[in-house]
C-alpha positions in Angstrom: 226.0 121.9 104.0 227.6 119.1 101.9 226.9 118.9 98.2 227.2 115.8 96.1 226.1 114.8 92.6 223.5 112.1 91.9 224.4 112.1 88.2 228.2 111.7 88.2 228.2 111.0 84.4 226.8 114.5 83.8 228.3 116.5 86.7 230.5 116.2 89.7 231.1 118.4 92.8 234.4 119.3 94.4 234.4 121.8 97.3 231.0 123.1 96.3 232.2 123.7 92.7 230.2 121.9 90.1 232.0 120.5 87.0 229.9 119.5 83.9 231.1 116.5 81.9 228.3 115.8 79.5 224.9 117.1 78.3 221.9 115.9 80.2 220.3 116.5 83.6 222.6 117.3 86.5 221.0 116.4 89.9 222.7 117.7 93.1 222.0 116.6 96.7 222.5 118.9 99.6 222.8 117.3 103.1 223.4 118.5 106.7 223.7 115.6 109.2 223.2 117.9 112.2 225.3 118.0 115.4 224.8 117.8 119.2 222.4 120.7 119.0 220.6 120.1 115.7 219.0 117.2 114.0 219.9 116.2 110.5 218.3 118.5 107.9 215.9 117.0 105.3 217.9 116.2 102.1 217.4 118.9 99.4 217.6 117.9 95.7 218.1 120.4 92.8 218.3 119.5 89.1 219.2 121.6 86.1 219.7 120.9 82.4 223.2 120.8 80.9 223.0 121.6 77.2 225.7 120.5 74.7 228.2 123.3 73.9 228.1 124.8 70.4 231.1 124.3 68.1 232.1 125.4 64.7 234.4 124.2 61.9 237.5 126.1 60.8 238.1 125.2 57.2 240.3 127.6 55.1 239.7 127.4 51.3 242.2 124.8 50.0 244.7 126.1 47.4 244.2 125.3 43.7 245.6 122.1 42.4 246.8 120.9 39.0 246.0 117.4 37.6 248.9 115.2 38.4 249.9 116.9 41.6 250.7 114.5 44.5 248.2 113.9 47.2 248.3 116.5 50.0 246.8 117.2 53.4 243.9 119.7 53.8 243.8 122.0 56.9 240.6 121.7 58.9 239.7 121.7 62.6 236.8 122.2 65.0 236.7 124.6 67.9 235.7 121.7 70.1 239.0 119.9 69.3 237.0 116.9 67.9 238.0 115.3 64.7 236.4 116.7 61.5 235.2 114.4 58.7 235.9 115.4 55.1 233.9 114.1 52.2 234.2 114.9 48.5 231.0 115.8 46.8 232.7 115.6 43.4 234.4 112.2 43.5 235.0 112.3 39.7 237.3 115.3 40.4 238.8 114.6 43.8 238.8 112.0 46.6 239.6 112.1 50.3 241.2 109.7 52.7 241.1 111.3 56.1 242.4 114.8 55.4 244.5 113.7 52.4 243.1 115.1 49.2 243.9 113.3 45.8 242.9 114.9 42.5 241.7 112.5 39.8 240.6 114.9 37.1 240.6 118.5 36.1 237.5 120.6 37.1 236.0 122.0 40.3 236.6 119.9 43.5 234.1 120.5 46.3 234.7 119.2 49.9 232.2 119.0 52.8 233.5 119.2 56.3 231.3 117.8 59.1 231.5 117.3 62.9 228.6 115.5 64.4 229.3 116.3 68.0 229.4 114.1 71.1 228.0 114.1 74.7 229.5 117.5 75.3 229.3 119.3 72.0 226.4 119.8 69.6 226.9 119.1 65.9 228.6 121.8 64.0 227.2 123.3 60.8 228.7 121.7 57.7 231.2 123.8 55.7 231.6 123.4 52.0 234.8 124.5 50.2 235.6 124.4 46.5 238.9 124.6 44.7 239.9 124.5 41.0 241.9 121.6 39.6 243.7 122.9 36.5 244.6 120.8 33.4 248.1 119.5 33.5 250.5 121.4 31.2 252.4 119.5 28.5 255.2 120.1 26.0 256.3 118.6 22.7 259.8 117.3 21.9 260.2 117.4 18.1 263.4 116.2 16.5 265.1 118.5 14.0 264.9 117.7 10.3 268.1 118.2 8.3 268.3 120.1 5.0 268.1 117.8 2.0 268.0 117.7 -1.8 264.6 117.1 -3.5 263.5 113.5 -3.3 260.1 112.0 -3.8 260.6 109.4 -1.0 258.6 110.1 2.3 260.4 111.3 5.4 259.4 110.0 8.8 258.6 112.6 11.5 259.5 112.0 15.1 257.9 113.9 18.0 256.5 113.1 21.5 254.5 114.9 24.2 255.2 114.8 27.9 251.6 113.8 28.4 252.1 110.6 26.3 249.3 111.7 24.0 249.7 111.4 20.2 251.4 114.4 18.4 249.9 115.5 15.1 251.7 117.1 12.2 250.9 119.7 9.6 252.7 121.9 7.1 252.6 125.7 6.7 254.4 125.4 3.3 252.2 123.2 1.2 254.0 124.2 -2.0 257.2 122.7 -0.8 256.1 119.7 1.3 253.0 117.8 2.3 252.2 115.8 5.4 250.2 112.6 5.8 250.1 111.2 9.3 253.7 111.2 10.5 255.3 111.3 7.1 256.3 114.3 5.0 256.7 114.2 1.2 258.6 116.8 -0.8 256.8 118.5 -3.7 259.0 121.5 -4.4 262.2 123.3 -3.7 262.5 125.9 -0.9 261.9 126.0 2.9 259.6 123.4 4.4 258.0 124.1 7.8 256.4 121.3 9.7 254.3 122.0 12.8 253.8 119.6 15.6 250.7 120.0 17.7 249.0 118.3 20.7 245.4 119.6 21.4 245.2 118.2 24.9 242.6 116.1 26.6 240.1 116.1 29.5 243.0 116.5 31.9 245.8 117.9 29.8 246.1 121.4 28.4 247.0 122.0 24.8 250.8 122.0 24.2 252.5 125.0 22.7 253.1 124.1 19.0 256.6 123.4 17.8 257.8 124.3 14.3 260.7 122.7 12.5 262.0 124.2 9.2 264.5 122.7 6.8 265.7 123.7 3.3 264.9 121.6 0.2 267.4 122.2 -2.6 267.3 120.8 -6.1 267.9 117.1 -6.2 270.8 115.4 -7.8 270.1 113.2 -10.9 272.2 111.1 -13.2 271.7 109.7 -16.7 271.9 106.0 -17.7 272.7 105.8 -21.4 272.6 102.4 -23.0 275.8 101.9 -25.2 275.3 102.3 -28.9 276.8 99.5 -31.1 278.7 100.4 -34.2 276.7 100.8 -37.4 277.4 100.7 -41.1 276.8 103.9 -43.1 273.5 103.9 -44.9 271.6 101.5 -42.6 269.1 104.2 -41.8 267.8 105.7 -38.5 267.9 103.8 -35.2 266.7 104.3 -31.7 269.0 105.2 -28.7 267.9 104.5 -25.1 268.7 106.7 -22.0 266.9 107.5 -18.7 267.4 109.8 -15.8 267.3 108.8 -12.1 264.9 111.7 -11.6 262.4 110.2 -14.0 262.5 113.3 -16.2 262.7 113.0 -20.0 266.3 112.8 -21.5 267.0 114.8 -24.6 269.6 113.9 -27.2 271.8 116.0 -29.5 
């Protein structure tokens, strides 16, 4: 008996072995042309359904990311060998191009993997995976402040953060120095400690604070004393004029 397929797109026959190529209805024809003793047999037709094979998605949980990390590939596959499609359900946190994941903000990134199947394989169940995108760490570079004598002029403070965010300043020794914006003014003698801080942002973690301490010694002052002209005895009292560079009152003896 010779077997042949009527539906070659679904199934084929080779040496009575049937191979399935797609889902659908496979129809086989059996023939026997007869010989010198037998007439040809009536053709016999048999059909059976070919269902699409099941498949599943293999999608390990992606490793955690940090904001600012470079784009990287995500590992995912289907047991069918068909290509898996990845879609971010949190595009404000992460985005996908093919299997390449790019983080755009700190938070929880959720990715959906899908495989819709084809003529041979049924659609796979979707798989969701979530990963944490941490805030980017940052640090502060704060220039040292040299010791100085007491002076009422303001001193500029210089500091920067690796995030590019603005650094703020404060003092832990308000009896010696005071801070306004990025300027420090001396108000006493002793040790002045200035603290540089950066509180972070939506995507940047707070930076470790950096303290800078310098010593304020007594300031140097000088007296300007206007020369006194000669006088005749008996002309009575007269005023003398002198001032200090510190602005403090000058006494006379």
